MILUMPA-184345 format. One record per atom (N, C-alpha, C): z, x, y; atom name. Coordinates in Angstrom, 3 decimals, m for minus. Layout:
BEGIN
+----------+----------+----------+-------+
|       up |     east |    north | atomo |
+----------+----------+----------+-------+
|        Z |        X |        Y |    CA |
...
+----------+----------+----------+-------+
***
This chain:
BEGIN
+----------+----------+----------+-------+
|       up |     east |    north | atomo |
+----------+----------+----------+-------+
|  m11.708 |   m3.222 |  m74.371 |     N |
|  m11.885 |   m2.388 |  m75.540 |    CA |
|  m12.486 |   m1.063 |  m75.089 |     C |
|  m11.919 |    0.012 |  m75.582 |     N |
|  m12.475 |    1.334 |  m75.320 |    CA |
|  m13.462 |    1.685 |  m76.417 |     C |
|  m14.679 |    1.983 |  m76.029 |     N |
|  m15.703 |    2.336 |  m77.003 |    CA |
|  m15.527 |    3.781 |  m77.449 |     C |
|  m15.819 |    4.061 |  m78.717 |     N |
|  m15.802 |    5.447 |  m79.177 |    CA |
|  m16.843 |    6.274 |  m78.420 |     C |
|  m16.656 |    7.555 |  m78.373 |     N |
|  m17.553 |    8.435 |  m77.617 |    CA |
|  m18.967 |    8.476 |  m78.183 |     C |
|  m19.141 |    8.051 |  m79.435 |     N |
|  m20.482 |    8.091 |  m80.016 |    CA |
|  m21.377 |    6.947 |  m79.536 |     C |
|  m20.827 |    5.965 |  m78.826 |     N |
|  m21.664 |    4.915 |  m78.261 |    CA |
|  m22.350 |    5.427 |  m77.002 |     C |
|  m23.615 |    5.045 |  m76.790 |     N |
|  m24.280 |    5.425 |  m75.541 |    CA |
|  m23.479 |    4.916 |  m74.342 |     C |
|  m23.472 |    5.657 |  m73.277 |     N |
|  m22.686 |    5.290 |  m72.103 |    CA |
|  m23.162 |    3.992 |  m71.467 |     C |
|  m24.344 |    3.536 |  m71.822 |     N |
|  m24.876 |    2.309 |  m71.227 |    CA |
|  m24.398 |    1.048 |  m71.942 |     C |
|  m23.603 |    1.178 |  m73.019 |     N |
|  m23.100 |   m0.015 |  m73.690 |    CA |
|  m22.138 |   m0.736 |  m72.771 |     C |
|  m22.352 |   m2.051 |  m72.620 |     N |
|  m21.500 |   m2.828 |  m71.730 |    CA |
|  m21.340 |   m4.234 |  m72.269 |     C |
|  m20.360 |   m4.912 |  m71.738 |     N |
|  m20.081 |   m6.280 |  m72.165 |    CA |
|  m20.476 |   m7.248 |  m71.061 |     C |
|  m21.314 |   m8.211 |  m71.424 |     N |
|  m21.726 |   m9.259 |  m70.501 |    CA |
|  m21.679 |  m10.575 |  m71.273 |     C |
|  m21.012 |  m11.575 |  m70.704 |     N |
|  m20.913 |  m12.894 |  m71.354 |    CA |
|  m20.413 |  m12.809 |  m72.793 |     C |
|  m19.374 |  m12.030 |  m73.004 |     N |
|  m18.737 |  m11.876 |  m74.323 |    CA |
|  m19.636 |  m11.225 |  m75.368 |     C |
|  m20.685 |  m10.530 |  m74.951 |     N |
|  m21.565 |   m9.795 |  m75.866 |    CA |
|  m21.672 |   m8.351 |  m75.411 |     C |
|  m21.518 |   m7.426 |  m76.335 |     N |
|  m21.734 |   m6.007 |  m76.068 |    CA |
|  m23.184 |   m5.677 |  m76.404 |     C |
|  m23.829 |   m4.895 |  m75.558 |     N |
|  m25.209 |   m4.467 |  m75.826 |    CA |
|  m25.495 |   m3.213 |  m75.012 |     C |
|  m26.605 |   m2.558 |  m75.351 |     N |
|  m26.999 |   m1.341 |  m74.637 |    CA |
|  m27.798 |   m1.703 |  m73.400 |     C |
|  m27.501 |   m1.050 |  m72.301 |     N |
|  m28.242 |   m1.258 |  m71.064 |    CA |
|  m29.641 |   m0.687 |  m71.133 |     C |
|  m29.844 |    0.305 |  m71.975 |     N |
|  m31.167 |    0.877 |  m72.222 |    CA |
|  m31.614 |    0.460 |  m73.615 |     C |
|  m32.902 |    0.233 |  m73.781 |     N |
|  m33.416 |   m0.231 |  m75.067 |    CA |
|  m33.091 |    0.772 |  m76.172 |     C |
|  m32.508 |    0.266 |  m77.253 |     N |
|  m32.178 |    1.089 |  m78.415 |    CA |
|  m32.201 |    0.185 |  m79.648 |     C |
|  m32.956 |    0.597 |  m80.654 |     N |
|  m32.986 |   m0.181 |  m81.890 |    CA |
|  m31.745 |    0.159 |  m82.720 |     C |
|  m31.506 |   m0.626 |  m83.744 |     N |
|  m30.381 |   m0.351 |  m84.641 |    CA |
|  m30.558 |    1.024 |  m85.282 |     C |
|  m31.779 |    1.356 |  m85.686 |     N |
|  m32.041 |    2.656 |  m86.307 |    CA |
|  m31.735 |    3.795 |  m85.333 |     C |
|  m32.162 |    3.650 |  m84.084 |     N |
|  m31.902 |    4.682 |  m83.076 |    CA |
|  m30.407 |    4.821 |  m82.805 |     C |
|  m29.697 |    3.700 |  m82.749 |     N |
|  m28.252 |    3.742 |  m82.540 |    CA |
|  m27.575 |    4.486 |  m83.690 |     C |
|  m27.993 |    4.203 |  m84.916 |     N |
|  m27.431 |    4.912 |  m86.071 |    CA |
|  m27.703 |    6.411 |  m85.964 |     C |
|  m28.907 |    6.774 |  m85.534 |     N |
|  m29.256 |    8.186 |  m85.368 |    CA |
|  m28.414 |    8.864 |  m84.304 |     C |
|  m28.158 |    8.170 |  m83.207 |     N |
|  m27.317 |    8.744 |  m82.144 |    CA |
|  m25.890 |    8.957 |  m82.638 |     C |
|  m25.371 |    7.981 |  m83.400 |     N |
|  m24.027 |    8.112 |  m83.952 |    CA |
|  m23.986 |    9.254 |  m84.954 |     C |
|  m24.992 |    9.341 |  m85.818 |     N |
|  m25.076 |   10.421 |  m86.802 |    CA |
|  m25.049 |   11.775 |  m86.105 |     C |
|  m25.831 |   11.912 |  m85.073 |     N |
|  m25.917 |   13.182 |  m84.345 |    CA |
|  m24.570 |   13.525 |  m83.698 |     C |
|  m23.959 |   12.553 |  m83.063 |     N |
|  m22.683 |   12.794 |  m82.381 |    CA |
|  m21.578 |   13.174 |  m83.367 |     C |
|  m21.560 |   12.519 |  m84.539 |     N |
|  m20.517 |   12.778 |  m85.531 |    CA |
|  m20.867 |   13.909 |  m86.490 |     C |
|  m22.061 |   14.461 |  m86.343 |     N |
|  m22.562 |   15.560 |  m87.186 |    CA |
|  m22.479 |   15.156 |  m88.668 |     C |
|  m23.117 |   14.049 |  m88.986 |     N |
|  m23.190 |   13.540 |  m90.363 |    CA |
|  m24.564 |   13.850 |  m90.940 |     C |
|  m24.666 |   13.815 |  m92.270 |     N |
|  m25.946 |   14.113 |  m92.908 |    CA |
|  m26.836 |   12.866 |  m92.975 |     C |
|  m28.067 |   13.061 |  m93.428 |     N |
|  m29.040 |   11.965 |  m93.473 |    CA |
|  m28.630 |   10.865 |  m94.447 |     C |
|  m27.954 |   11.231 |  m95.541 |     N |
|  m27.504 |   10.227 |  m96.511 |    CA |
|  m26.474 |    9.297 |  m95.866 |     C |
|  m25.599 |    9.846 |  m95.050 |     N |
|  m24.601 |    9.044 |  m94.334 |    CA |
|  m25.304 |    8.063 |  m93.403 |     C |
|  m26.288 |    8.555 |  m92.668 |     N |
|  m27.015 |    7.708 |  m91.721 |    CA |
|  m27.778 |    6.609 |  m92.449 |     C |
|  m28.410 |    6.944 |  m93.564 |     N |
|  m29.150 |    5.951 |  m94.341 |    CA |
|  m28.199 |    4.874 |  m94.857 |     C |
|  m27.037 |    5.271 |  m95.316 |     N |
|  m26.038 |    4.318 |  m95.803 |    CA |
|  m25.607 |    3.367 |  m94.680 |     C |
|  m25.335 |    3.913 |  m93.505 |     N |
|  m24.947 |    3.094 |  m92.358 |    CA |
|  m26.071 |    2.121 |  m92.005 |     C |
|  m27.276 |    2.630 |  m91.849 |     N |
|  m28.413 |    1.796 |  m91.463 |    CA |
|  m28.692 |    0.714 |  m92.508 |     C |
|  m28.702 |    1.089 |  m93.781 |     N |
|  m28.971 |    0.111 |  m94.843 |    CA |
|  m27.908 |   m0.991 |  m94.869 |     C |
|  m26.655 |   m0.622 |  m94.626 |     N |
|  m25.582 |   m1.619 |  m94.582 |    CA |
|  m25.813 |   m2.605 |  m93.446 |     C |
|  m26.189 |   m2.094 |  m92.285 |     N |
|  m26.430 |   m2.962 |  m91.131 |    CA |
|  m27.647 |   m3.856 |  m91.347 |     C |
|  m28.708 |   m3.294 |  m91.897 |     N |
|  m29.934 |   m4.077 |  m92.119 |    CA |
|  m29.696 |   m5.155 |  m93.174 |     C |
|  m29.014 |   m4.812 |  m94.265 |     N |
|  m28.723 |   m5.785 |  m95.316 |    CA |
|  m27.857 |   m6.917 |  m94.772 |     C |
|  m26.869 |   m6.568 |  m93.967 |     N |
|  m26.000 |   m7.564 |  m93.346 |    CA |
|  m26.825 |   m8.540 |  m92.508 |     C |
|  m27.798 |   m8.022 |  m91.787 |     N |
|  m28.646 |   m8.849 |  m90.932 |    CA |
|  m29.606 |   m9.709 |  m91.751 |     C |
|  m30.245 |   m9.097 |  m92.752 |     N |
|  m31.201 |   m9.836 |  m93.588 |    CA |
|  m30.501 |  m11.002 |  m94.287 |     C |
|  m29.259 |  m10.771 |  m94.713 |     N |
|  m28.493 |  m11.822 |  m95.385 |    CA |
|  m27.855 |  m12.801 |  m94.397 |     C |
|  m28.095 |  m12.571 |  m93.113 |     N |
|  m27.606 |  m13.433 |  m92.032 |    CA |
|  m26.084 |  m13.567 |  m92.010 |     C |
|  m25.401 |  m12.519 |  m92.452 |     N |
|  m23.942 |  m12.512 |  m92.426 |    CA |
|  m23.461 |  m12.120 |  m91.028 |     C |
|  m24.075 |  m11.088 |  m90.466 |     N |
|  m23.802 |  m10.605 |  m89.107 |    CA |
|  m22.343 |  m10.212 |  m88.880 |     C |
|  m21.766 |   m9.525 |  m89.871 |     N |
|  m20.413 |   m8.978 |  m89.697 |    CA |
|  m20.384 |   m7.882 |  m88.656 |     C |
|  m21.496 |   m7.121 |  m88.576 |     N |
|  m21.541 |   m5.907 |  m87.752 |    CA |
|  m22.465 |   m6.045 |  m86.545 |     C |
|  m22.704 |   m7.240 |  m86.076 |     N |
|  m23.573 |   m7.451 |  m84.925 |    CA |
|  m24.986 |   m7.807 |  m85.362 |     C |
|  m25.854 |   m7.985 |  m84.383 |     N |
|  m27.240 |   m8.328 |  m84.677 |    CA |
|  m28.044 |   m7.061 |  m84.964 |     C |
|  m29.150 |   m7.248 |  m85.639 |     N |
|  m30.065 |   m6.157 |  m85.943 |    CA |
|  m31.142 |   m6.134 |  m84.857 |     C |
|  m31.430 |   m4.949 |  m84.341 |     N |
|  m32.498 |   m4.809 |  m83.340 |    CA |
|  m33.600 |   m3.935 |  m83.918 |     C |
|  m34.779 |   m4.519 |  m84.093 |     N |
|  m35.931 |   m3.755 |  m84.542 |    CA |
|  m36.535 |   m2.976 |  m83.383 |     C |
|  m37.674 |   m2.358 |  m83.613 |     N |
|  m38.294 |   m1.524 |  m82.586 |    CA |
|  m38.741 |   m2.295 |  m81.361 |     C |
|  m39.002 |   m3.585 |  m81.503 |     N |
|  m39.450 |   m4.381 |  m80.363 |    CA |
|  m38.318 |   m5.178 |  m79.700 |     C |
|  m37.116 |   m5.010 |  m80.193 |     N |
|  m35.966 |   m5.705 |  m79.613 |    CA |
|  m35.273 |   m4.787 |  m78.620 |     C |
|  m34.463 |   m5.378 |  m77.751 |     N |
|  m33.811 |   m4.584 |  m76.722 |    CA |
|  m32.644 |   m3.781 |  m77.283 |     C |
|  m31.742 |   m4.429 |  m77.986 |     N |
|  m30.511 |   m3.775 |  m78.421 |    CA |
|  m29.810 |   m4.647 |  m79.447 |     C |
|  m29.083 |   m4.024 |  m80.382 |     N |
|  m28.187 |   m4.846 |  m81.186 |    CA |
|  m27.100 |   m5.399 |  m80.263 |     C |
|  m26.578 |   m6.567 |  m80.584 |     N |
|  m25.499 |   m7.138 |  m79.786 |    CA |
|  m24.288 |   m7.366 |  m80.680 |     C |
|  m23.123 |   m7.353 |  m80.054 |     N |
|  m21.871 |   m7.464 |  m80.791 |    CA |
|  m20.889 |   m8.353 |  m80.032 |     C |
|  m20.172 |   m9.191 |  m80.767 |     N |
|  m18.976 |   m9.821 |  m80.206 |    CA |
|  m17.861 |   m8.782 |  m80.336 |     C |
|  m16.714 |   m9.039 |  m79.767 |     N |
|  m15.597 |   m8.107 |  m79.918 |    CA |
|  m15.257 |   m7.884 |  m81.387 |     C |
|  m15.207 |   m8.956 |  m82.155 |     N |
|  m14.868 |   m8.857 |  m83.581 |    CA |
|  m15.929 |   m8.065 |  m84.344 |     C |
|  m17.203 |   m8.325 |  m84.071 |     N |
|  m18.279 |   m7.593 |  m84.739 |    CA |
|  m18.236 |   m6.116 |  m84.375 |     C |
|  m17.951 |   m5.825 |  m83.121 |     N |
|  m17.892 |   m4.434 |  m82.682 |    CA |
|  m16.742 |   m3.704 |  m83.367 |     C |
|  m15.607 |   m4.355 |  m83.504 |     N |
|  m14.478 |   m3.743 |  m84.213 |    CA |
|  m14.847 |   m3.453 |  m85.665 |     C |
|  m15.547 |   m4.388 |  m86.317 |     N |
|  m15.977 |   m4.191 |  m87.710 |    CA |
|  m17.018 |   m3.078 |  m87.803 |     C |
|  m17.913 |   m3.002 |  m86.813 |     N |
|  m18.929 |   m1.949 |  m86.782 |    CA |
|  m18.255 |   m0.581 |  m86.654 |     C |
|  m17.305 |   m0.458 |  m85.750 |     N |
|  m16.589 |    0.798 |  m85.559 |    CA |
|  m15.831 |    1.179 |  m86.825 |     C |
|  m15.202 |    0.203 |  m87.462 |     N |
|  m14.500 |    0.450 |  m88.722 |    CA |
|  m15.471 |    0.920 |  m89.811 |     C |
|  m16.655 |    0.309 |  m89.855 |     N |
|  m17.673 |    0.720 |  m90.818 |    CA |
|  m18.068 |    2.170 |  m90.596 |     C |
|  m18.334 |    2.533 |  m89.346 |     N |
|  m18.710 |    3.921 |  m89.012 |    CA |
|  m17.599 |    4.878 |  m89.437 |     C |
|  m16.362 |    4.504 |  m89.194 |     N |
|  m15.222 |    5.358 |  m89.529 |    CA |
|  m15.002 |    5.510 |  m91.021 |     C |
|  m15.446 |    4.523 |  m91.810 |     N |
|  m15.137 |    4.528 |  m93.230 |    CA |
|  m16.304 |    4.827 |  m94.160 |     C |
|  m17.463 |    5.091 |  m93.623 |     N |
|  m18.604 |    5.463 |  m94.486 |    CA |
|  m18.465 |    6.924 |  m94.837 |     C |
+----------+----------+----------+-------+
***
């Protein structure tokens, strides 16, 4: 899978899980994507809230949620595809 350019270059796949090689919370990842795509704060809040709600409800359509003390959100191939689709359609 080719990652979009808005993903940090350290994102890699190990044991069927995608994650960041450098520590990044879900909020920080959303901020990096927002900056790269030149989106406004409302767009970023919508993306972040969608990801957090998905995690709190334990649905995990878009990967795991990483708080400030976690290493990185993780994604299966299917979750990563849904995450990319979410970013494209917000």
